[in-house]
N, C-alpha and C positions, 0 to 999 in steps of 0.2 A: 814263460814256462815252455820248454821245448817238448815235453811229453806229459800227457795226462793219462794216468791209469784209471780207466773208467770202471772196470769191474773185473774181478777174479772169480773163476768158476768155483762152485761150492765144493766139488769133489776132487779137483785137480788144480795144478798151478796154471792152467790155461788162462790167458788174460785178453781183455779187450781194452784198447787204448786209442789215443789220438796223438800223432806226431805233428807238431806245428812247424811249418817252414814258411819262408817268405814267398814261396811259389805255391802255397796251398797246404791244406791239412791232409794227413794220411791216416786212414782208419786201419787199425791193426786188430788181428793179424793181417799181414799184407804180403802178396807175392809181387816181385818186381821183374817185369820182362827185361831180358838182357839185350841192350842195344850196343853191341861191342864196339863198332866203329861209327857211331852216330846214327844208327838205324837198327831197329829190331828186324832181323833178317826176314825178308819176304812179306813184311806187314807195313801197310801205309799208316801214316800219322792219323788220318781221320778214323781208321778202324781202331787204333789204340785209344783214341779219345772217346769215340761215340759208341762203339760196340763192345770192345774189350773192357773199357772203363779202367784203364791203367792209371793208377794214382801217382805212380813214381816209376821211372825206368832207370836202368843201370848203364853206365858207360865204362869202357875198359881203358885204364890209364896207359898201359903198355901200347895197345894198338893205336889209340888216338895220338899218342906221342910220336909214333912212327909215321902215321898218315891220318889226317892231313898235316899234323904238327901243331904245336902250341902257338906258333906265330900266326898261323891262319885263324885259329880259334880266338886268339886275343883280338885280332883285327875285326873279327865278326861280332865281338862283344860277348864271347863265351859260347859254350855248346848249346845252351838254350836258344839263342838267336840263330846260331849256325843251322840247326835242324828245325827251328821254329817249333820248339816244344815248350808249352806254357806251364807245365807242372814240375814237381821236384825231380832232381837227378841225383843219383848216388854214383860215386866212382870207387872202384877197387884200387888197390895200391900198386898192382903189378907183381905182388908177392907170389900169386899162383903161377904167373908166367915164369918167374924165377924157378919155381918147382918144375914146371912142365918142359922148360927149355934146358934141361940139365946138360945136354950134349954141347950146347953153344954158349955156356956162361961160366964165369968164375967168381966165386964169392969170397969176400974179405971183410975185415972189420969196417972198412970204409963204405962198402956197399957191394953192388953186383955189376961186374963188367960182362957184357954179352954182345953177341953179334945179331944184327937185324936179320930176321928171317926173310925180309923183303929184298935187301940188296947187299947184305953181308957187312954193313958198316959196324965198326966197333963203337959201342955206346956204354954209358955208365949210369946206373941208378944209385943214388944215395938217399938217405932219409930227407935231407934238405932239398935235393933236386925234385924228389917225388912230391913233396909238399908244394913246391912252386908249380910243378906241372898240373897238379890237381886244382890249385888256385886258378891257373890260367884256363883250364878246361871249364871251370865255373860250377863245379858240383855244389849242391846244397849240403850233401853229406860226403865227407872225404874219409877214406880209410888210411890208417897209419901204415907205413912201409914195414913189412914183416917177412919172415921166411916161412913158407908153407912146408912144414915137415911131413915127409911121407908117413902114411898111416901104419906102415910096417917097420918103421925105424926102431933101432934098439934104444935102450934107455940112455946110454951115453950120448948118442947123437941127438936124441930128443931134448936132453937137458942143455946141451951146447946150443942147439937151435933156438930153444926158448929164451935162453939168456941173451943170445945175440938179438933176438926180436925185442927184448926189453931195452937193451942198450940203444938200438935203433929208435925205439919208441921215445926215449928221452930226447933224442935229437929231433924227432918229428915234432914233439910238443914244443920244444924251444923254437923251431923254425915256424911252426903254425902260430904260436902266441905272439911272436915278434913281427909277424906279417900282417897284412891288411886285406880285407875283402875287396875284390877287384871291380865288381860290376854293380855295386849298390845294394846288395842283399847279403844277409848273414850266411856264413858257411860254418859247418860243424865238423869236428874231428872225432872219429871213433877209433879207440885202440882195439887191437885184436888179441883175443886170448888164444894162446897156443899151448903145447904140452903133450901132443900126440895122444896116445891112449893110456897114459899113466895118470891115475887119479891124483896122486900127490903133486905132480907137476901142474896139472890143470888147476888144482886148488891154489898152489903158490901163485900161478899166473893171475887167476881171478882175483885173489886178495890184493895183489900188487896193483892191478888195474883199477879195482874198486876204489882204492885209496886216492887215485888220481882225480876222481870226481869229474869225469868228462860228460858230454851230453848224451852219449850212448855207447854201447859196447858191441863188438862183433865176436863171434866164436868161429875161429878158422881152423884149418888143418883137419877137417872131418870130411867124410865121403871121399877120401883119397887113398882107398885101398883097404881100410879096416872093415871088419864085419859090422853090419848095421847095429847089432846089439851093443858093441863097444861105442859106437857113435851115440846111441841113446843114453848109455851110462855116463859118458863124458858131458853130455848136455845137462843131465841131472846134477852132476858134481859142480859144474860151473854156475848154473842158475841158482843153486842154493847159496851162492856167495855174491853174485853180482847184485847191484842195488835194485830194489824192487821198483823204484820210480824212475827208471831209465830204460829206454828201448833196448832189446836184445836181438841181434841180427845173426842168423846162422848162414854162413857164406857157402854158396854153391850147392845148396840142397833144395830139391832133389825130386824124387818120385812123389806122387800125390800122397802115398801112404807114409813116406818119410816125413812129409810136411805135417800131416795130422799127428803123428807120434811126437814130433818136436813141439807143436802147438800145445799138446797136452802136458809137456814138460816146461812150458813157460816161455817159448820163443815167440817173438813178435814179427820178425821180418825174414824174408826168404828171397833168393834169386837162383835161377838155374837156366841153362840153355836147353834143357830137356823138352819143354813144350814145342819149341820151334825146330830143334834138331830132329827129334823123333817124328814130328809132323812131316818134315822133308823126307824122311825115310819111310813114310806110309803108315805110321802108328799113331793112333789117337786114344785119348783117355775119355771115358764117358761115365755117366752115373751108373751104368749097368756093368762096366768092366772095360778091359783094354781090347781094342780092335786093330788087327793088321789089315789095312785096306788093300794090300797086295794079294791077299788070299783069294782063291778061286770061289770060295763060298759067297762072295759078294758080287760075283760077275753078273747075275741076273736078279739081284735084289734091288727093286726100284722104290723101296721105302726111303724115307728121309734119312739123311746121314746120321742124325741123332735126334729121334723124335722128342726126347726130353731136354735137348740142348737149349742153351740160352742165346746162341749166336744166330744171326740171320743166315749164315752159311749152312747151319744144321737143317734148315727148313727149305732152302732154295735148291739144294742139290741132293740127288739120290746116291746111295752107296755104289750102285753100279756105275754111275757116271763118274764119281770120284775115283773109283778103282781104274776106270778107263783112262782118266787123266794121269794117274800115277804111272800106269804101265806105258803110257805114251810119252812120259817124261815132259808133260806140259807144265809150265810154271804155275798155271792157275791151280792145279791140284796141290802143289806145295803150299801155295798161299792159303787155300781153303783149310787145309789141315793145320797149318800154323795158327790161323785165327781161331779155329775151333779149340785147339789145345790151350791157348792162352785164355780164352773165355772160360774154359773148364777150370783152370787153375784159379782164376779170379773169383769164379763162382764158389769154388771149394773153400777158399779162405773167408769169403763173405758169409757163407753158411756157418763156418766155424765161429765167426764173431757173433752171428745171430744167436747161436745156441749157447755160447758162453753167457751172453746177456740174459737169455731166457732160463739159464740154470740147468740145462739138460745136455751139456756138451758131451760128457763121457758116453752116455747111452747113444746119442746121435753118432758120435765118432765110431763106436763099435759096430753099429748097424751099417754105416757108410763104408767102413773098411771091408766088410764082408762082400759088398757089392763091387766096389771099384777095383779090387785086386783080382777079380775073375778075368780069365782069358776067354774072349768070345770067338 
């Protein structure tokens, strides 16, 4: 059994579950720190394990393929051994990079031809090659190769994009099912639901993927330019169709309030660069609201960074000191804020799980949203 659905909230579709992998169990809802090139930027492994309590991290197929390359990863015995990470890893498919690198790529039925942003080399991703790349990276959970459709796409483009993703998915499944796990543990393939902001397209995609009966499902093509209300509506449409007893992963989302809204609509897994990226830019999320540590108001505030925080950094450093580090462009400041934000995200999904199990998720979510969305 890959996924156990432990409990569903009494008032909403919010769920608590357990994903079982050969590298350990993952309690859901869960947030996955993004380790794009084999590291969560600015955060050491011991902090991820001991303080942040990351149960699973994400690796980026596109970036790892370019550097260090799958040959090095294969020689190392996979990404787990290369970066000495003992817990599960999920890899994306490179589909978002196809979306974001629109100026240096060309799409066809075969796949996507693109230029490396590092050295300009001409390279090609196909469904078959991406499955092999993810195998060699060694992810516990692999994403199918898809096209990430812009959130503002017209209906014709969204339809063509979705149908192309489905044809690529058939090839991904063929390649995955005919291949073998490389490093002595099981790997799992998640198809990705596309369809932009068109409910009937999302329904069509969700029904088609549901019938494939894979280990889990991802919801892609959201938080890419569409209004938040459209994102929430599409999540509801898709989760009404996807199997109840399979995990659901909302890709690339998002703010803490996005995550709570998505949990309430039945999503189990999340990833986003926001905790570390915003931290490196001086912004932190707290239980009382959002703080910009560059602001002058913290200049002579010698209280703890976040008195209610769960991380050691919250209690070892003052706001004034952290502001000083940020303005001095000291790396320690970026590390402190990245650790804090990741701890906050993991605390948030952990509290959501707790309140789902206790049966008061909706009321807790509403009171929490009121606090965490404030600007301090």
